[in-house]
VOPA-730063 format. One record per residue (C-alpha): x, y, z; residue number from 1. Coordinates in Angstrom, 1 decimal. Layout:
residues N
<pt px="X" py="Y" pz="Z" num="NUM"/>
...
end
This chain:
residues 89
<pt px="-108.7" py="-127.3" pz="-165.4" num="1"/>
<pt px="-110.1" py="-123.6" pz="-165.9" num="2"/>
<pt px="-110.8" py="-122.5" pz="-169.5" num="3"/>
<pt px="-111.9" py="-119.1" pz="-170.7" num="4"/>
<pt px="-113.8" py="-119.0" pz="-174.0" num="5"/>
<pt px="-115.8" py="-116.6" pz="-176.2" num="6"/>
<pt px="-118.9" py="-118.1" pz="-177.7" num="7"/>
<pt px="-121.3" py="-116.9" pz="-180.5" num="8"/>
<pt px="-123.9" py="-118.8" pz="-182.3" num="9"/>
<pt px="-125.1" py="-122.4" pz="-181.8" num="10"/>
<pt px="-122.3" py="-124.9" pz="-180.8" num="11"/>
<pt px="-122.6" py="-128.8" pz="-181.4" num="12"/>
<pt px="-124.8" py="-131.1" pz="-179.5" num="13"/>
<pt px="-122.6" py="-132.9" pz="-177.3" num="14"/>
<pt px="-122.0" py="-134.7" pz="-173.9" num="15"/>
<pt px="-118.9" py="-135.8" pz="-171.9" num="16"/>
<pt px="-118.6" py="-139.3" pz="-170.7" num="17"/>
<pt px="-118.1" py="-139.4" pz="-166.9" num="18"/>
<pt px="-117.1" py="-135.6" pz="-166.8" num="19"/>
<pt px="-119.2" py="-132.8" pz="-165.1" num="20"/>
<pt px="-118.7" py="-129.4" pz="-166.8" num="21"/>
<pt px="-119.2" py="-126.0" pz="-165.0" num="22"/>
<pt px="-120.2" py="-122.8" pz="-166.9" num="23"/>
<pt px="-119.8" py="-119.4" pz="-165.5" num="24"/>
<pt px="-120.9" py="-116.3" pz="-167.5" num="25"/>
<pt px="-118.3" py="-113.8" pz="-167.3" num="26"/>
<pt px="-120.0" py="-111.2" pz="-169.9" num="27"/>
<pt px="-122.9" py="-111.5" pz="-172.0" num="28"/>
<pt px="-125.6" py="-114.1" pz="-172.0" num="29"/>
<pt px="-126.4" py="-117.4" pz="-173.7" num="30"/>
<pt px="-129.0" py="-120.2" pz="-173.4" num="31"/>
<pt px="-127.8" py="-123.8" pz="-172.4" num="32"/>
<pt px="-130.0" py="-126.2" pz="-174.5" num="33"/>
<pt px="-130.4" py="-129.8" pz="-173.1" num="34"/>
<pt px="-132.1" py="-132.8" pz="-174.4" num="35"/>
<pt px="-132.8" py="-136.3" pz="-173.3" num="36"/>
<pt px="-134.9" py="-139.1" pz="-174.9" num="37"/>
<pt px="-137.8" py="-137.0" pz="-176.6" num="38"/>
<pt px="-137.5" py="-133.9" pz="-174.3" num="39"/>
<pt px="-135.6" py="-130.5" pz="-175.0" num="40"/>
<pt px="-135.4" py="-127.6" pz="-172.6" num="41"/>
<pt px="-133.4" py="-124.4" pz="-172.2" num="42"/>
<pt px="-131.7" py="-122.7" pz="-169.4" num="43"/>
<pt px="-131.1" py="-118.9" pz="-169.7" num="44"/>
<pt px="-127.8" py="-117.7" pz="-168.6" num="45"/>
<pt px="-126.8" py="-114.1" pz="-167.7" num="46"/>
<pt px="-123.8" py="-112.4" pz="-166.4" num="47"/>
<pt px="-122.7" py="-114.0" pz="-163.0" num="48"/>
<pt px="-124.8" py="-117.2" pz="-163.5" num="49"/>
<pt px="-123.3" py="-120.4" pz="-163.0" num="50"/>
<pt px="-124.4" py="-123.9" pz="-164.0" num="51"/>
<pt px="-123.2" py="-127.4" pz="-163.8" num="52"/>
<pt px="-124.0" py="-129.8" pz="-166.6" num="53"/>
<pt px="-123.8" py="-133.4" pz="-165.1" num="54"/>
<pt px="-121.7" py="-135.9" pz="-166.8" num="55"/>
<pt px="-123.3" py="-137.8" pz="-169.8" num="56"/>
<pt px="-125.9" py="-135.0" pz="-170.2" num="57"/>
<pt px="-126.5" py="-133.9" pz="-173.7" num="58"/>
<pt px="-126.1" py="-130.2" pz="-174.1" num="59"/>
<pt px="-125.5" py="-127.2" pz="-176.5" num="60"/>
<pt px="-124.7" py="-123.5" pz="-175.6" num="61"/>
<pt px="-126.3" py="-120.9" pz="-177.9" num="62"/>
<pt px="-125.3" py="-117.2" pz="-177.8" num="63"/>
<pt px="-127.0" py="-114.8" pz="-179.9" num="64"/>
<pt px="-124.1" py="-112.2" pz="-179.5" num="65"/>
<pt px="-120.7" py="-113.0" pz="-178.2" num="66"/>
<pt px="-120.5" py="-114.3" pz="-174.6" num="67"/>
<pt px="-117.4" py="-114.7" pz="-172.5" num="68"/>
<pt px="-117.5" py="-117.8" pz="-170.4" num="69"/>
<pt px="-115.3" py="-119.6" pz="-167.9" num="70"/>
<pt px="-115.4" py="-123.5" pz="-167.9" num="71"/>
<pt px="-114.1" py="-125.9" pz="-165.1" num="72"/>
<pt px="-113.7" py="-129.5" pz="-166.1" num="73"/>
<pt px="-111.3" py="-132.3" pz="-166.0" num="74"/>
<pt px="-108.1" py="-131.6" pz="-167.7" num="75"/>
<pt px="-108.0" py="-133.1" pz="-171.4" num="76"/>
<pt px="-111.8" py="-132.7" pz="-171.7" num="77"/>
<pt px="-112.5" py="-132.0" pz="-175.4" num="78"/>
<pt px="-114.8" py="-129.1" pz="-176.1" num="79"/>
<pt px="-116.9" py="-131.1" pz="-178.5" num="80"/>
<pt px="-117.4" py="-134.1" pz="-176.2" num="81"/>
<pt px="-117.4" py="-137.5" pz="-177.7" num="82"/>
<pt px="-117.4" py="-136.2" pz="-181.3" num="83"/>
<pt px="-114.2" py="-134.9" pz="-183.1" num="84"/>
<pt px="-115.2" py="-132.0" pz="-185.5" num="85"/>
<pt px="-113.5" py="-128.9" pz="-187.1" num="86"/>
<pt px="-114.4" py="-127.2" pz="-183.7" num="87"/>
<pt px="-112.5" py="-129.5" pz="-181.6" num="88"/>
<pt px="-109.9" py="-127.9" pz="-179.3" num="89"/>
end
C-alpha cells in the first residue's frame, strides 16, 4: 500500500511485526531515530532520500518542520505499529 503523509514533530516509538516499511521524502527533511537494546542512532533524511525500516525494528520519525513523506508497506499496517494510540489511523 502506498500512503502519503505530512509529519511534524516527534512521532511515537514503534515497530511493525513482520512488516518492512519504506519511507521516501517528497518535501522537507526529517530524522529517523532507531533504537535496539541499549543503543540509539539517527539517520538524517532529505528530499529524494529513501529508507527501508526492516520488520520488527523500533523507529521514530522526527521532523523539526512539516515534511511530506511517501510510505510503502503492507495494506492494513497501523501507523503506530503494535500500539493503539490517539494517533492510530
